[in-house]
C-alpha positions, 0 to 999 in steps of 0.5 A: 529491453526486459520489463522490471519484474513486478509484484502487486501486493494487496493485504486483505481481510474480508474482501472476497466480493471485491477480490473476485472482481479485482483479479481480472481487472489487475491481470488485464491492466498489468498482465506481466505482474504477479499478484500477491494477496496477504490474507489474515485468515478472512472469515468470508473465504477471501484467502480460500478464493485466492488459493483456488485462483492460484491453482489455475493462474500461477501469477496469482499468489497467496500468503496465508496468515493464521491471525490478524495482527495489524495492517503494518505486520501484514504489509511488512510480510508482503514487502519481505516476500518481494525482497526474498523473491527478488522482484524489481518493483513492488506495487502496494494497493488496497483490494477494495477498488479505491485504487484503480488498476488503470493507474498501475502502469503509470506508477511502474513507468514513473519508477524510472525516475524515483525510488518511491512513486506515490499515487497522490490525492493531493497533487494537482490533478488528484482528488477524492470522491465519496468522502464526507467533509469531516473525513477530508479534513481529517486526512488533510490534517494528518498529512500536514501533521506528518510532513511537519513531524517527520520532515517529509516533502511528499503531500500524500503520506497516509495513502498506501497506493505506491510503487517501490524499488525493491532494492531500496526496501532491501537496503532500508531493513524492514525489520526496523518498522515498528507501526502495526496499524495504518501509521505504517505507511508514514513510517515507511516513507520516513525510513526510506527517506533516511535510506536516501530514497527519491520520491515522486507523486503522480495524481489519481482520484480515490474512490470509496470502496465498492463492497464491505466496510472500511477498517479506518476509524477515528480511534485508529487515526489517533493511535496512528498519530501517537505512534508517529510522534513516538517514532519521531521522539525516539529519533530512529 
């Protein structure tokens, strides 16, 4: 039985230190998968480094974007690449080591039982390391808000570490996704639910990034909540 053709997509902006260490770990964890780095013209040379690696490793691919237009726009570009290139599975993850490469085989294996498999901090066995109390409270509150607002049954709706069946992404019509920031992850679950997706959560432990600084802040969090409220009010 042939393995599903899998793409691992990572959106990057100033992640060169992380990426240099991450690529070998990803290749070791899932040697059959292709890696796609969607880089928003990082000033630190992230895209340049990935491009150099891709010359010697054809499974490492670079989608270079001329400017930074928001995480949601970059996510959609990576997803559209998976659809256009005919992959079976798409694993989305962060490039800062908060998402352990060792979990990816579990996500892929679980995709036999669901259209969307979520690596979840908030099911039994999952957790978070390195967060202050206020960030834990904020994350829990956002996820509760989203479940009520959008009618989702999944517990970790704000995380990006997931495996999707690409055929489902094709049916869901990604052009309808509106959120440009971090709310894109909740909107994706909402639209995939509307498309009839089945969901499964498996536990993992989130660890704080190794290098660089997080792009998440309180302003972005409140903007995300507002965008999701508008999405629900429009009834789209």
